[in-house]
C-alpha positions in Angstrom: 106.0 102.2 -49.2 103.9 104.4 -47.0 100.7 102.6 -46.9 102.9 99.5 -45.5 104.6 101.8 -42.5 101.1 103.1 -41.8 99.5 100.0 -41.3 102.1 98.4 -39.2 102.1 101.4 -37.3 98.0 102.3 -37.3 96.8 103.1 -34.3 93.4 102.1 -34.8 91.0 99.7 -32.9 91.2 96.0 -34.5 88.9 93.8 -32.7 89.3 90.0 -34.5 86.3 87.5 -33.3 86.8 83.8 -33.0 84.6 80.9 -31.8 86.3 80.6 -28.1 87.9 84.0 -27.8 88.5 87.9 -29.3 91.5 90.0 -30.0 91.6 93.8 -29.5 94.7 96.0 -30.8 95.4 99.1 -29.9 92.5 99.3 -26.7 93.4 102.3 -24.2 92.0 101.0 -21.1 90.8 97.5 -19.3 88.1 99.4 -17.3 86.6 96.1 -15.6 86.4 92.4 -15.7 84.8 89.3 -14.6 84.0 86.2 -15.4 81.1 87.7 -17.4 82.0 90.6 -18.9 85.1 92.4 -19.8 84.3 96.1 -20.7 87.5 98.2 -22.6 87.8 101.4 -24.2 89.5 102.9 -27.0 89.0 107.0 -26.8 85.2 107.6 -26.2 84.2 104.0 -27.4 83.6 101.0 -25.5 84.2 97.3 -26.1 82.3 95.3 -24.1 82.8 91.3 -24.0 80.1 89.1 -22.9 80.4 85.4 -22.3 81.5 82.4 -19.4 84.4 81.8 -18.1 86.2 84.8 -19.4 89.7 85.1 -19.1 92.7 87.6 -19.9 95.1 85.1 -21.5 97.5 87.4 -23.0 97.7 91.4 -22.6 100.6 93.3 -24.5 101.2 96.9 -24.4 98.0 97.6 -26.7 96.8 94.1 -27.2 94.9 91.8 -25.3 93.3 88.3 -25.5 90.2 87.0 -24.1 89.1 84.0 -24.3 86.0 81.5 -22.9 82.5 81.0 -24.0 82.1 84.3 -25.7 78.8 85.1 -26.3 78.4 88.8 -27.0 80.7 91.7 -28.3 79.3 94.8 -28.1 80.6 97.9 -29.4 79.4 101.8 -29.0 80.0 104.9 -27.5 
């Protein structure tokens, strides 16, 4: 039962990339945004989503859904 609780309460960054959207869970901050680039941070790491017509489709607490033409997702420190 402890493993299930850890999974549910996880603070670990999770990125799901699909053809026309990127879902990010447990990010810390939205740093920058325009229709070609969205930058998020998690502690010292940066997540950069690059594409065309990028939009924030959903923002709730620590989850964000980015839609548009996704060309590239970069993850770096």
